[in-house]
C-alpha positions as CSV (number, residue, x, y, z in Angstrom):
1,G,-58.0,20.9,-3.1
2,V,-54.5,20.1,-4.3
3,A,-51.6,22.6,-4.1
4,T,-49.1,22.0,-6.9
5,A,-45.8,23.6,-7.9
6,G,-47.7,25.5,-10.5
7,D,-49.4,27.6,-7.7
8,I,-46.0,29.0,-6.7
9,E,-45.7,32.7,-7.5
10,V,-42.3,33.3,-9.1
11,D,-40.5,36.2,-10.7
12,H,-38.9,36.3,-14.2
13,D,-35.6,34.7,-12.9
14,V,-37.3,31.5,-11.8
15,E,-38.9,28.7,-13.8
16,I,-41.0,25.9,-12.5
17,M,-40.0,22.8,-14.5
18,N,-42.7,20.4,-13.1
19,K,-45.8,22.5,-12.4
20,D,-47.8,19.3,-11.7
21,H,-45.7,18.4,-8.7
22,V,-48.0,18.0,-5.7
23,I,-47.1,20.0,-2.7
24,A,-50.0,19.5,-0.3
25,H,-53.7,18.5,-0.1
26,L,-55.9,21.1,1.5
27,T,-59.3,20.8,3.2
28,E,-62.2,22.9,2.0
29,R,-61.4,25.7,4.5
30,G,-57.7,25.2,4.5
31,S,-55.1,27.7,3.3
32,L,-51.4,27.5,2.5
33,N,-48.9,30.3,2.8
34,M,-45.2,29.5,2.6
35,T,-41.9,31.0,1.6
36,L,-39.6,28.6,-0.2
37,K,-35.8,28.8,-0.3
38,V,-34.0,27.9,-3.5
39,A,-30.4,26.8,-3.2
40,K,-27.8,25.0,-5.3
41,G,-26.4,21.7,-4.2
42,R,-25.4,18.2,-5.2
43,G,-26.8,14.8,-4.6
44,Y,-29.2,14.2,-1.7
45,Q,-29.2,15.9,1.6
46,P,-31.4,14.8,4.5
47,A,-33.0,17.5,6.6
48,A,-31.1,16.3,9.7
49,Q,-27.8,17.0,8.0
50,R,-28.7,20.7,7.4
51,R,-30.4,21.2,10.8
52,N,-27.5,23.1,12.2
53,D,-26.3,24.7,9.0
54,E,-29.1,27.2,8.5
55,D,-30.5,30.1,10.6
56,R,-34.2,29.7,10.4
57,A,-37.2,31.4,12.1
58,I,-39.5,29.6,14.5
59,G,-42.0,27.5,12.7
60,S,-39.7,26.8,9.7
61,L,-39.9,23.3,8.4
62,L,-36.8,21.6,6.9
63,L,-37.3,19.1,4.2
64,D,-35.0,16.6,2.6
65,A,-33.4,18.1,-0.4
66,S,-32.7,16.3,-3.7
67,F,-30.5,18.3,-6.0
68,S,-29.9,15.6,-8.5
69,P,-31.6,16.2,-11.8
70,V,-31.3,12.5,-12.7
71,R,-34.3,10.4,-11.8
72,R,-33.3,7.1,-13.2
73,V,-30.3,5.6,-15.0
74,A,-29.6,2.1,-16.3
75,Y,-27.2,0.6,-18.8
76,S,-26.9,-2.6,-20.8
77,V,-24.3,-4.1,-23.1
78,E,-25.4,-5.8,-26.2
79,S,-23.7,-7.5,-29.1
80,A,-23.1,-5.3,-32.1
81,R,-22.1,-5.9,-35.7
82,V,-20.1,-3.5,-37.9
83,E,-19.9,-4.7,-41.5
84,Q,-18.3,-8.2,-41.2
85,R,-17.3,-7.9,-37.6
86,T,-19.6,-9.5,-35.1
87,D,-17.3,-9.5,-32.0
88,L,-18.2,-6.0,-30.9
89,D,-20.2,-4.7,-28.0
90,K,-22.7,-1.8,-27.8
91,L,-23.2,0.2,-24.7
92,I,-26.8,1.5,-24.1
93,F,-27.7,4.1,-21.5
94,D,-31.3,4.6,-20.4
95,L,-31.4,7.9,-18.5
96,E,-34.3,10.0,-17.3
97,T,-33.9,13.5,-15.9
98,N,-36.4,16.0,-14.3
99,G,-36.1,18.2,-17.3
100,T,-33.6,20.7,-15.9
101,V,-30.8,19.2,-17.8
102,N,-30.4,17.4,-21.1
103,P,-29.7,13.6,-20.8
104,E,-26.9,13.8,-23.4
105,E,-25.3,16.7,-21.5
106,T,-25.6,14.6,-18.3
107,I,-23.7,11.7,-19.8
108,R,-21.0,14.1,-21.1
109,K,-20.5,15.6,-17.6
110,A,-20.4,12.2,-16.0
111,A,-17.8,11.1,-18.5
112,G,-15.8,14.2,-17.8
113,V,-15.8,13.5,-14.1
114,L,-14.7,9.9,-14.7
115,Q,-11.9,11.0,-17.0
116,Q,-10.7,13.5,-14.4
117,Q,-10.8,10.9,-11.6
118,L,-8.8,8.4,-13.7
119,S,-6.3,10.9,-15.0
120,V,-4.2,10.4,-11.9
121,F,-3.3,6.9,-13.2
122,V,-2.0,8.2,-16.5
123,D,1.3,9.4,-15.0
124,L,1.3,6.9,-12.2
125,Q,4.8,6.3,-10.9
126,G,5.6,3.9,-8.2
127,D,8.1,4.7,-5.6
128,E,11.5,3.5,-6.6
129,Q,12.5,0.6,-4.5
130,V,16.1,1.0,-3.4
131,E,17.5,-2.3,-2.4
132,P,19.8,-2.0,0.6
133,D,23.3,-3.1,0.2
134,E,23.8,-6.5,1.7
135,A,26.1,-6.1,4.6
136,E,28.5,-8.8,5.2
137,P,27.8,-10.8,8.3
138,E,29.8,-9.6,11.3
139,I,32.6,-11.9,12.3
140,D,33.2,-12.8,15.9
141,P,36.4,-10.9,16.9
142,I,37.9,-14.0,18.5
143,L,38.0,-15.7,15.1
144,V,40.5,-13.1,13.7
145,R,42.8,-13.5,16.7
146,P,46.1,-15.4,16.1
147,V,46.3,-19.0,17.4
148,D,49.1,-17.8,19.6
149,D,46.4,-16.2,21.8
150,L,45.2,-19.7,22.7
151,E,48.5,-20.2,24.6
152,L,49.0,-23.7,23.2
153,T,52.2,-25.7,23.8
154,V,55.1,-24.8,21.6
155,R,54.8,-28.1,19.8
156,S,51.1,-27.7,19.0
157,A,51.5,-24.1,18.0
158,N,54.4,-24.9,15.6
159,C,52.4,-27.8,14.0
160,L,49.5,-25.4,13.3
161,K,51.8,-22.7,11.8
162,A,53.4,-25.4,9.6
163,E,50.0,-26.0,8.1
164,K,49.4,-22.3,7.6
165,I,46.8,-22.1,10.3
166,Y,47.4,-18.6,11.6
167,Y,44.0,-17.5,13.0
168,I,41.5,-19.2,15.2
169,G,39.0,-18.9,12.4
170,D,41.3,-21.1,10.3
171,L,41.7,-23.6,13.1
172,I,38.0,-24.2,13.9
173,Q,37.3,-25.1,10.3
174,R,39.7,-28.0,10.4
175,T,38.3,-31.4,11.4
176,E,40.0,-33.8,13.8
177,V,40.9,-36.1,11.0
178,E,42.6,-33.3,9.1
179,L,44.6,-32.2,12.1
180,L,45.7,-35.8,12.9
181,K,47.3,-35.8,9.4
182,T,49.5,-32.9,10.5
183,P,53.1,-34.0,11.0
184,N,54.2,-34.2,14.6
185,L,50.6,-33.4,15.9
186,G,49.4,-36.4,17.9
187,K,46.3,-37.2,19.9
188,K,47.6,-35.4,23.0
189,S,48.0,-32.2,21.0
190,L,44.6,-32.7,19.4
191,T,43.0,-33.0,22.9
192,E,44.8,-29.9,24.0
193,I,43.5,-27.9,21.1
194,K,39.9,-29.2,21.6
195,D,40.0,-28.3,25.3
196,V,41.3,-24.8,24.7
197,L,38.7,-24.1,22.0
198,G,36.0,-25.4,24.3
199,T,36.8,-22.8,26.9
200,H,35.9,-20.2,24.2
201,G,32.7,-21.9,23.1
202,L,34.3,-23.1,19.9
203,S,35.0,-26.5,18.4
204,L,36.6,-28.2,15.4
205,G,34.7,-28.8,12.2
206,M,32.8,-25.5,12.3
207,R,31.9,-23.8,9.0
208,L,32.2,-20.1,8.3
209,E,30.4,-18.7,5.3
210,N,32.2,-15.4,5.2
211,W,35.7,-16.5,5.9
212,P,38.3,-15.2,5.4
213,P,37.2,-11.5,6.0
214,A,38.3,-8.9,3.5
215,N,40.6,-7.2,6.0
216,L,42.9,-10.2,6.2
217,R,46.0,-10.1,4.0
218,E,46.6,-12.9,1.6
219,D,49.5,-14.2,3.6
220,R,47.0,-14.6,6.4
221,K,49.6,-13.4,8.9
222,V,48.7,-9.8,9.5
223,L,45.3,-8.3,10.2
224,V,44.9,-4.8,8.7
């Protein structure tokens, strides 16, 4: 014969919702004697996942457990009309349960879970991005040294000072053409200046984006 859930002996605290659920098919001389364990859970749990979680006697048989009361759910979106408006949509749920819960209550609980999950976005605040202060590019210390440190001839040094060229940073930004326009500074002095700058890895006609530095006084004669 067929053993169904309706054959289970229960007390007044337990109700079998689907008494027609088939448990086993027995032969003519067969018999069935079992003790069932009722537990609360969520979702689907395979027997292998619970194998080490339970203390069971020899001969016990673990079965996959399905705690979900929802058997089937589907939804569709259809066009809807309210009075003169025809640009609306209608959401339709098709939900089937095992009878232990009401379908409407199931949707309300699902909506509550969704609302709780999305609530974290209500007060969403991004980390304030603090833009670092743009530090001025460092200046090569040799550029703020006076041209006297180049140990040029007196004639060349005086010509540069007459043009208010006090620092090496001032000098390297001048071109050869500009220096040749300096009174009393000829090609010999120009060659001397180029050679001395070359020994320091510098040359005429260079461009400095951050010149003069803030710690140079306006008279460009004293470094503070």
